[in-house]
N, C-alpha and C positions, 0 to 999 in steps of 0.2 A: 255815289257818287251824283252831282248835285247834276241835275239838266239844265242845262240854256238857262233858257222862263223863268224860273228858281232863282239860280245866279242874279239873273237880273230882275227880280222881284224885292230881294235882300238886298239887291245894290239898292231899286228906288227907295226904300221900308231906309235901312242908312240915309239918304242921301234927304233923306223928308223927317226922319230927328234932327240931322245934324243942325236944320236951317229953325229946326223946335216946329214945326208945322204941321196938324192932327192928322189924318186921312181924311177926315172931310173939309176940311181943310186945302189943300194938295185938292181934292176931290173936284172941289167947288174952281180955285182958280184956274185946274185944269178942262173945266169945263167937262164933267163926266160922270159919273151918274158914284159916287160910294161906294155901292157893294160892287162895285168891277172896280175898281184902283183897290180895296180888299182882296178883290181876290189875282191879279194880280200879281198883289206883292205875296203871297200864300202861295204861288209859282204854277196856278192852277189855272193861268188864261196867259194867252199869246199876242201883247199890244198889237196894228196896228204898225206898219214907223209913221200914219200921220200921227197917232198917240203918241207914240214913244218922243215924236220929235217936241207935242205938246207939253211932256212933264219936264224934257233937258228943257221946252225956253223956260217954263214957267221954272226949276228949281236952277232954275240962270246958269246953265253950263252945258257944256255942248256937247253933240252926242257923243266923239270918242267917249271921252272923262263917267258919259255915262255910263260905260261898256269896261270902265277899270275894276274888275272882278277880283 
């Protein structure tokens, strides 16, 4: 069973791909390092609430939508 961190990473990847964004572009828009975004998507990093909110804003979705797995 996937952990919450893994589910969150998969959701970010899904939303990013739906919008046609590369990891590099999403990281640039969210003002974070590409390698850190890569680790988030891989379920290996647990981002802060501040970063989660920034990702939601950049992806133009609500926080609740971000957590619909």
